[in-house]
C-alpha positions in Angstrom: 9.5 -1.8 -63.9 9.4 2.0 -63.4 10.5 2.8 -59.8 7.6 5.2 -59.4 5.2 2.4 -60.2 6.9 0.1 -57.8 6.6 2.8 -55.1 2.9 3.3 -55.8 2.3 -0.4 -55.6 4.2 -0.8 -52.3 2.3 2.2 -50.8 -1.0 0.7 -52.0 -0.2 -2.6 -50.5 0.7 -1.0 -47.2 -2.5 1.0 -47.4 -4.6 -2.0 -47.9 -2.8 -3.9 -45.2 -3.4 -1.0 -42.8 -7.1 -0.9 -43.6 -7.4 -4.7 -43.2 -5.6 -4.8 -39.8 -7.7 -2.0 -38.5 -11.0 -3.4 -39.7 -10.1 -7.0 -38.5 -9.6 -5.8 -35.0 -12.3 -3.2 -34.7 -15.0 -5.9 -34.4 -13.5 -6.8 -31.0 -12.8 -3.3 -29.8 -15.1 -0.6 -28.6 -16.4 1.8 -31.3 -14.6 5.1 -32.2 -14.1 7.5 -35.0 -13.0 6.0 -38.3 -9.2 6.1 -38.5 -7.2 7.2 -41.6 -4.6 4.8 -43.0 -1.2 5.1 -41.3 -2.0 8.2 -39.3 -5.1 6.9 -37.5 -7.1 9.5 -35.6 -4.4 11.9 -35.0 -5.9 14.7 -37.2 -9.2 14.4 -35.2 -7.5 15.3 -31.9 -7.2 18.9 -30.8 -4.0 20.3 -29.3 -5.9 20.1 -26.0 -6.3 16.3 -26.0 -8.4 16.3 -22.9 -11.0 18.4 -24.6 -10.9 16.1 -27.6 -11.4 13.0 -25.4 -14.3 14.6 -23.6 -16.0 15.5 -26.9 -15.4 12.0 -28.3 -16.9 10.4 -25.2 -20.1 12.3 -25.8 -20.3 10.7 -29.2 -19.0 7.2 -28.5 -19.6 6.7 -24.8 -17.2 6.2 -21.8 -15.2 3.4 -23.6 -14.0 4.0 -27.1 -11.1 3.3 -29.5 -8.6 5.7 -31.0 -5.7 4.9 -33.4 -2.5 6.7 -32.8 -0.8 5.8 -36.0 -1.7 2.2 -36.8 -1.9 1.1 -33.2 -5.3 1.0 -31.4 -5.8 2.5 -28.0 -8.9 2.0 -25.8 -9.9 5.2 -24.0 -11.6 5.1 -20.6 -13.6 8.2 -19.7 -15.5 8.8 -16.5 -15.3 7.4 -13.0 -17.3 4.2 -13.6 -15.2 3.0 -16.4 -11.9 4.0 -14.7 -12.9 2.4 -11.4 -14.0 -0.8 -13.1 -10.7 -1.2 -14.9 -8.1 0.1 -12.4 -9.7 -1.3 -9.3 -12.2 -4.1 -10.1 -10.0 -5.5 -12.9 -6.7 -4.2 -11.6 -4.6 -7.2 -12.5 -5.9 -7.5 -16.0 -5.2 -3.8 -16.7 -1.9 -3.5 -14.8 0.6 -3.8 -17.7 2.3 -0.6 -19.0 1.1 0.6 -22.4 3.0 2.0 -25.3 5.0 5.2 -24.5 7.8 4.9 -27.1 9.9 7.8 -26.0 10.0 6.6 -22.4 10.6 3.0 -23.6 13.7 4.3 -25.5 15.0 6.0 -22.3 14.3 3.1 -19.9 15.3 0.3 -22.3 12.8 -2.0 -20.6 14.3 -1.5 -17.1 13.2 0.2 -13.9 9.8 0.4 -12.4 7.6 3.0 -14.3 7.9 1.6 -17.8 8.1 -2.1 -17.2 5.5 -4.9 -17.0 5.2 -8.5 -15.9 7.5 -10.1 -13.4 10.2 -7.4 -13.6 7.7 -4.6 -12.8 6.3 -6.6 -9.8 9.8 -7.4 -8.5 11.0 -3.7 -8.8 7.7 -2.3 -7.4 7.7 -4.7 -4.4 11.4 -3.8 -3.7 10.8 -0.1 -4.0 7.8 -0.1 -1.7 9.6 -2.2 0.9 12.8 -0.1 0.7 11.0 3.2 1.0 9.3 1.9 4.1 12.6 0.8 5.5 14.0 4.3 4.8 11.1 5.8 6.7 8.2 6.6 4.3 5.3 7.1 6.6 7.5 7.3 9.7 9.0 10.0 11.8 12.6 9.7 10.5 11.7 10.5 6.9 9.3 13.2 8.2 12.3 14.8 10.1 14.2 14.9 6.8 11.4 16.7 5.0 11.0 19.1 8.0 14.8 19.8 7.8 14.5 20.5 4.1 11.5 22.8 4.8 13.8 24.9 7.0 16.4 25.2 4.3 13.6 26.2 1.9 12.5 28.9 4.3 16.0 30.3 4.6 16.4 30.4 0.9 13.1 32.3 0.5 14.2 34.8 3.2 17.2 35.6 0.9 14.9 37.1 -1.6 14.4 40.0 0.8 10.7 40.2 -0.1 11.6 41.1 -3.7 9.8 39.6 -6.7 11.0 36.1 -7.5 10.1 33.1 -9.6 9.7 30.1 -7.2 10.3 27.4 -9.8 14.0 26.7 -8.9 13.8 26.9 -5.1 10.8 24.6 -4.9 12.6 22.2 -7.2 15.7 22.2 -5.0 13.6 21.3 -2.0 11.8 18.3 -3.5 14.9 17.1 -5.3 16.9 17.2 -2.1 14.4 14.9 -0.4 14.8 12.4 -3.2 18.6 12.7 -3.1 18.6 11.9 0.6 16.6 8.8 0.0 18.7 7.5 -3.0 22.2 8.4 -1.9 21.9 9.9 1.6 23.0 13.4 0.9 21.4 16.8 0.0 22.9 19.6 -2.0 23.3 23.3 -1.3 20.8 25.3 -3.4 23.8 26.9 -5.2 25.4 23.5 -6.1 25.9 23.2 -9.9 25.0 19.5 -9.9 21.6 20.2 -8.3 21.1 23.1 -10.7 21.9 20.8 -13.6 19.5 18.2 -12.4 16.6 20.7 -12.1 17.2 22.3 -15.5 17.1 18.9 -17.2 14.1 17.6 -15.3 12.1 20.9 -15.9 13.0 20.8 -19.6 12.0 17.2 -19.9 8.6 17.7 -18.3 8.0 20.7 -20.6 9.0 18.8 -23.7 7.0 15.7 -22.8 3.9 17.9 -22.8 4.6 19.3 -26.3 2.8 18.3 -29.5 6.1 17.0 -30.9 6.3 14.2 -28.4 2.7 13.3 -29.0 3.7 13.0 -32.7 6.8 11.0 -31.8 4.9 8.5 -29.7 2.5 7.9 -32.6 5.3 7.5 -35.2 8.5 6.6 -33.4 10.1 4.6 -36.2 9.6 7.5 -38.6 10.6 10.4 -36.3 13.3 8.8 -34.2 16.2 9.6 -36.5 15.0 13.1 -37.3 16.2 16.2 -35.4 13.8 17.3 -32.7 13.3 17.8 -29.0 13.1 14.1 -28.4 16.9 14.1 -28.7 17.1 16.7 -25.8 15.1 14.3 -23.6 17.6 11.4 -24.4 20.6 13.7 -23.7 19.1 14.9 -20.4 18.3 11.4 -19.1 21.8 10.2 -20.1 23.3 13.0 -17.9 21.2 11.9 -14.9 21.9 8.2 -15.4 25.6 9.0 -15.7 25.7 10.8 -12.4 23.7 8.0 -10.7 26.2 5.4 -12.1 29.0 7.4 -10.4 27.2 7.3 -7.1 26.6 3.5 -7.5 30.3 3.0 -7.9 31.1 5.1 -4.8 28.6 3.0 -2.8 30.1 -0.2 -4.0 33.4 0.8 -2.4 32.0 1.9 0.9 28.7 0.2 1.8 28.2 -2.1 4.8 25.9 -5.0 4.2 24.8 -4.8 7.9 24.2 -1.1 7.9 22.4 0.1 4.7 22.4 3.9 4.4 20.1 4.6 1.5 18.2 3.2 -1.5 21.4 2.3 -3.5 22.8 0.3 -0.5 19.6 -1.7 -0.1 19.6 -2.5 -3.9 23.3 -3.6 -3.8 22.5 -5.9 -0.9 19.6 -7.4 -2.8 21.8 -7.8 -5.9 24.1 -10.0 -3.8 21.3 -12.0 -2.4 19.7 -12.6 -5.8 22.8 -13.1 -7.9 22.2 -16.9 -8.4 18.5 -16.5 -9.2 17.2 -16.5 -12.7 15.9 -14.5 -14.4 18.3 -11.9 -12.9 16.3 -8.8 -12.2 18.5 -7.0 -9.6 21.1 -5.6 -12.0 23.0 -2.4 -12.4 20.8 -1.4 -15.3 17.7 -1.8 -13.2 19.2 0.1 -10.3 20.3 2.9 -12.5 16.9 3.2 -14.2 14.8 2.8 -11.0 16.8 5.6 -9.4 16.2 7.8 -12.5 12.5 6.9 -12.2 12.4 8.1 -8.6 14.2 11.3 -9.5 11.9 12.1 -12.4 8.7 11.2 -10.6 9.6 12.5 -7.2 11.1 15.8 -8.1 9.2 17.4 -10.9 5.7 16.3 -9.9 5.9 17.5 -6.3 7.7 20.8 -7.2 5.2 21.6 -10.0 2.3 20.9 -7.7 3.7 23.3 -5.2 4.4 25.9 -7.8 0.9 25.6 -9.2 -0.5 25.6 -5.7 1.2 28.9 -4.8 -0.2 30.5 -8.0 -3.7 29.4 -7.0 -3.3 30.8 -3.5 -2.2 34.1 -5.1 -5.3 34.0 -7.2 -7.5 33.2 -4.2 -6.2 35.2 -1.2 -9.3 34.4 0.8 -8.3 30.8 0.8 -4.7 31.6 1.8 -6.0 33.6 4.8 -8.1 30.7 6.0 -5.2 28.3 5.7 -2.9 30.7 7.7 -5.6 31.1 10.4 -5.8 27.3 10.7 -2.0 27.1 10.9 -1.9 29.8 13.7 -4.7 28.0 15.6 -3.3 24.4 15.4 0.4 24.8 15.0 1.3 28.3 16.0 4.1 30.5 14.6 7.2 28.8 16.2 6.7 25.1 16.1 7.5 23.2 12.9 4.5 21.6 11.2 4.2 17.9 11.7 2.2 15.2 9.8 0.1 14.6 13.0 -1.2 18.2 12.7 -2.9 17.4 9.4 -5.8 15.5 11.0 -6.7 18.7 13.0 -6.5 20.9 9.9 -9.4 20.0 7.7 -9.4 23.2 5.7 -5.7 22.9 4.8 -6.1 19.3 3.9 -9.1 20.2 1.7 -7.0 22.9 0.0 -4.1 20.5 -0.8 -6.6 18.0 -2.3 -8.3 20.8 -4.3 -5.0 22.0 -5.6 -4.2 18.5 -7.0 -7.7 18.1 -8.3 -7.8 21.4 -10.0 -4.4 21.4 -11.6 -4.9 17.8 -12.9 -1.1 17.5 -13.2 -1.0 14.3 -15.4 -4.4 14.3 -17.1 -4.3 10.9 -18.7 -2.1 9.1 -16.4 0.6 6.9 -18.0 -0.7 4.4 -20.5 -1.8 1.0 -19.3 -2.1 -2.2 -21.2 -4.1 -5.4 -20.7 -2.2 -8.5 -19.6 -4.5 -10.9 -21.4 -7.5 -10.9 -23.7 -10.1 -9.2 -21.5 -13.9 -9.2 -21.9 -14.9 -5.8 -20.7 -18.5 -4.8 -20.9 -19.6 -5.8 -24.4 -16.2 -5.8 -25.9 -13.1 -8.0 -26.1 -9.8 -6.2 -25.7 -6.9 -8.2 -27.1 -3.8 -8.8 -24.9 -1.3 -6.0 -25.1 -3.7 -3.3 -26.2 -2.8 0.1 -24.9 -5.3 1.7 -22.5 -5.6 5.5 -22.1 -7.2 6.5 -18.8 -8.7 9.9 -18.5 -8.0 10.9 -14.9 -9.3 14.4 -15.9 -12.7 13.0 -16.5 -12.7 11.7 -12.9 -11.2 14.8 -11.2 -13.7 17.0 -13.0 -16.9 14.9 -12.6 -19.8 17.3 -12.0 -21.7 14.7 -9.9 -18.9 14.6 -7.3 -17.4 18.1 -7.7 -20.1 20.8 -8.4 -18.6 23.4 -10.8 -15.4 21.5 -11.3 -13.9 24.3 -13.4 -13.8 26.4 -10.2 -11.1 26.2 -7.6 -13.1 25.5 -4.4 -11.8 23.7 -1.3 -15.4 23.0 -0.4 -15.2 20.1 -2.8 -13.5 18.3 0.0 -15.4 19.6 3.0 -18.8 18.4 4.4 -21.5 20.8 5.7 -19.8 20.9 9.2 -16.4 21.9 7.8 -14.8 18.5 8.3 -12.5 17.0 5.6 -14.4 14.8 3.2 -12.7 11.9 1.4 -13.6 11.2 -2.2 -13.2 8.0 -4.2 -13.0 10.3 -7.2 -9.7 11.8 -6.0 -7.3 10.0 -8.3 -4.5 12.5 -8.6 -2.0 9.6 -7.9 -4.0 7.2 -10.2 -5.5 4.1 -8.6 -5.2 0.4 -8.4 -2.1 -1.7 -9.0 -0.2 1.1 -10.7 -0.9 3.8 -8.2 2.1 6.1 -7.6 4.8 4.3 -5.5 5.8 7.6 -3.8 2.2 8.7 -2.9 3.0 8.8 0.8 6.2 10.8 0.4 4.5 13.3 -2.0 1.6 13.9 0.4 4.1 14.5 3.2 6.2 16.9 1.2 3.1 18.9 0.0 1.7 19.3 3.5 5.0 20.1 5.3 6.4 22.4 2.6 3.2 24.4 2.0 2.3 24.8 5.7 5.9 25.8 6.5 5.9 28.5 3.7 2.5 29.9 4.8 3.5 29.8 8.5 6.6 32.0 7.8 5.5 34.2 4.8 2.7 36.3 3.4 2.3 35.7 -0.3 2.2 39.0 -2.3 1.2 38.9 -6.0 2.6 41.5 -8.4 -0.8 42.0 -10.1 -4.4 42.2 -8.9 -5.5 38.6 -8.1 -8.4 38.8 -10.6 -5.8 39.4 -13.3 -3.8 36.2 -12.5 -4.1 33.6 -15.2 -3.9 30.0 -14.0 -4.3 28.4 -17.4 -1.5 25.8 -18.1 1.1 26.8 -20.6 1.0 23.3 -22.2 -1.5 20.5 -21.9 0.0 17.2 -23.2 1.5 14.6 -21.0 1.3 17.1 -18.1 -0.1 20.5 -17.2 2.7 22.9 -17.0 1.8 26.1 -15.0 2.5 29.5 -16.4 5.6 31.3 -15.2 5.0 34.0 -12.6 6.7 35.9 -9.8 5.6 36.8 -6.3 7.0 38.3 -3.1 7.5 36.2 0.1 6.9 38.7 2.9 8.2 37.4 6.3 5.6 37.4 9.0 
């Protein structure tokens, strides 16, 4: 038979199989736009996926189905649908959904991209260990305060000249994570630290690119092609290699009765669990969970701070009010402390509004259902990926009037007191809420208040000309590059 005919027949069979698989499952899943064979709905999505999801929700409601390639994904849009799944049905929606590039990096290990018993064991251990190392306590707070002092000294070295704050803010947040994982920090000129930050920044930028969205839809097809996904693999290999060296050093020096850091606690747990099956406390899980903490704890915090400074440059009237509150509550000479936050409602509101407005990870990380779930009038089969639009919650007009405007009043009541909101899901919610939320909140408050206590922020252009539109809007919102002057006060 002619090879061309065979090829056509094979493609036709695949096409029919694709159509059959999609139509057989659609009866159980929520409605959505009609997918094309093989490519699904990818052509119906704009480069700004959040805008596309918002438009689709108007047509299909708050719960709808999209196909990325041949795999269905149920999208949740709006506070009610998100709360119902993440909180009310938290256990059923607690698995990790498909994220092929991250799955390739993690190899099914660690905490962020695992599910089931392994995820529960790693998450429980991480939370307990972070508390043992001082998360939420004064000893970790003192480490962050110390790093804030190093940050201030580094900013003084700019001599009030224009500078891009990306690198120095990354150094500060990375050093906090380093002190937790292997009990040491780096000088801001250290080449290892510089290498870490370059690779983490590059990865976050690439993960937010259209190429990675395409890779995650067609991993089997694109994996062996040249592309930026290979850069991500190379960068994570570098970080894991360094962490493995640190693990080996710890093995030679750790004292089971005196754990110094996260690696020591994990090595002790490995010894305690070595006869238990299945064996979860392994070197591979340690290496990957430490990498998870690096990636999640460094880039997200430093990017939020960087975006926050840009917003404060854009809105100098907000900056002035924060600095007035700092002068009134803390003063100029005492280091900011976490206990000050409760007496600083405006600053607290500004921090929340920064996170709400920048919407750092618009669609969270994908979830999946742990079993067949009857949800509203639909049945979602076990393992189905769930895409959660945190953007739709953080920009809900009922809770946040004029959500497109940066306004700290979104988190203040009529008397000027800080106002909590159930819609504030910058760290996600439910079973998969960010493990390091407490640490991130501490760093954001202490770093930002220390900077504003010691410096006046001077933009290089008129504030009205500052553009706060993100450079890319995929996995994350990457802020535009900019420069400013830190003028000592």
